[in-house]
C-alpha positions, 0 to 999 in steps of 0.5 A, a space after each residue: 136806420 140806414 135804409 131810411 137815411 138812404 130812402 130820404 136821400 132819394 126822396 124829392 118831397 118837401 114832407 117826409 114820413 115813413 111806415 114800418 113793414 106792415 103799418 098802413 096809412 088810413 084813407 085821406 091821411 096824406 091829404 090831411 097831413 098836407 093840409 095841416 102843413 099848408 095851414 100851419 107853415 110855422 110847424 115842422 113836425 106833426 103827429 096824428 093818432 093811429 088805430 092799433 090793428 092785428 095781423 088781419 087788420 082788425 082794430 084793437 084799440 086807438 092810440 094817441 100822440 102826446 104833445 112832444 116835449 123831450 123830457 117826458 119822451 126820454 123818460 118814456 112818459 110820452 110818445 109820438 105815434 111814429 107812422 102818424 108823424 110827418 116832418 118837413 125835409 128842411 128840419 130833417 136836413 138839420 139833423 144827422 138823420 137816423 142813427 144806424 147804431 140804434 137798433 129799435 128806437 131810431 124814431 124816438 131819437 130822430 124826434 129828439 134830434 129834430 127838437 134839438 134842431 129847433 123843430 116846432 112840433 104839433 098834434 092833429 087830432 086825425 087818425 092817420 095810420 094803422 099800427 099793426 101788432 102781432 106776435 112777430 112785430 118788434 113791438 110785441 116781442 118782449 125780448 127786445 126790451 133789453 135793447 130798447 132799455 140800452 138805447 134809451 139809456 144811451 139816448 138819455 146820456 147823450 141828450 141830457 149830458 149824464 148817465 141814467 140813474 135809479 132816481 130818473 125812473 118816473 114810476 119810482 117817484 109816483 109823478 112825472 118830471 117835466 
């Protein structure tokens, strides 16, 4: 998070986005994003879709961003494809930036903060990035689930004003609370 905050402070563009270490942008992704923002000046955050790829770049499957709504995101029932999500600098500057104490889920926390700052979210149907997953990526390491769970509960308590409880787990009820 600290590196991203420093990088965004140095960047001079109007549209921001970021890739993790071995993710990639697909051909024409930036033109697609620029065109989307130009055609939709009321939108502050746009998320596209991605190809999930392995270490060698072989396509394993497709992954799609959901329409952003904070409750499903905080309940882990919806997500934005991080390397295919871009936002306007002006709305990013209304937040505190990335939480450097959040070790694994800083992107989700930022998206919730962007929403709290009044950002308008949208989806585009384009495949914008390649999200790489292999044995050494953070996403693939099951040992990180405890850290993500801890960050999720902290984020939930901070944004919802109460602690996560057993009844907040949507699978327990068999339906989603939106």
